[in-house]
N, C-alpha and C positions, 0 to 999 in steps of 0.2 A: 710247797709241790714236789721238791723230790721225793722227801719222806712218805707222805703219800701217793706217790704215783710209783718208788722203787721196791726190787722186791728180797733184794738182794744187797751186801757192799764186797763190795772188791777191796778187801784191808792190802798193806804191799804184796799186792800182787799172788792173797788167799782171799778162797772166799766166807763170808763173811756174814752170819744172820741181821737181821737191824734188829732187833731188842738188845743184843750182848753189846758190850763197852768196850768204849776203847779203849787203851788197858797202858798210851803210850802216842808220844809220835810218829804220825802214819800219811800214810800216801792214804787218799780213798775215791772209791769210784762205786757211784750207784750203776746198780743195775734193776732194767727191765723190762718188762716184756716186745718195746721196740727196740733193744739194742741190736744195735747193728749182727751181733753172734749171739741169740739168746737160747745158747741150746744151754747152761748153769743154769737160768734159770723156770726155764719150762724143766728138767731134769729139776729143780726144790720143788714146783706147783704138784708133777706128778708124785712126786714123793710126798708130801703133804696128804696128798687126797689117796693115798694108797696106806696110809695110815691112819687116816678118819675113814674109812670107809673097814679099813681090819677093827677097828675100833667099836663102831657099828655094827658088825659082824657080830662081835666077839660079845657085845652084852643085849642082842637082841636074840642072840639064836641060845644062849649061856645054859638057858633050862631046860632043852631041848636036845642041843648036840653040842660035843666039846667040836672047841675052836685054840689052837693059839696061835699068835700070832709068832712072826720068822722075820725078826731084821733086829739089829743092830745099830745103835740100841734098841731094847725092848720101847715102845712109846712110849708117853706117860698119862695113862688114859683116866686119870682124877673127874668124875665125876663133877660138880662142885652143884 
């Protein structure tokens, strides 16, 4: 339940994405949208949404308009 409900993890006080492996013994806390202070969860959500929107615009308009995404690092937009 925790892994399906959670959006981010906090490992030793640092934000950690849910698919990144744990590298050592650590203190682990799961963050979700109903966390007491969801600021970091909301920030991660909106950042992910902006990457997806940018990718869609870049792919959909590439023949008619030049679209360049401005983010660091540039998102991996490979379509499988």
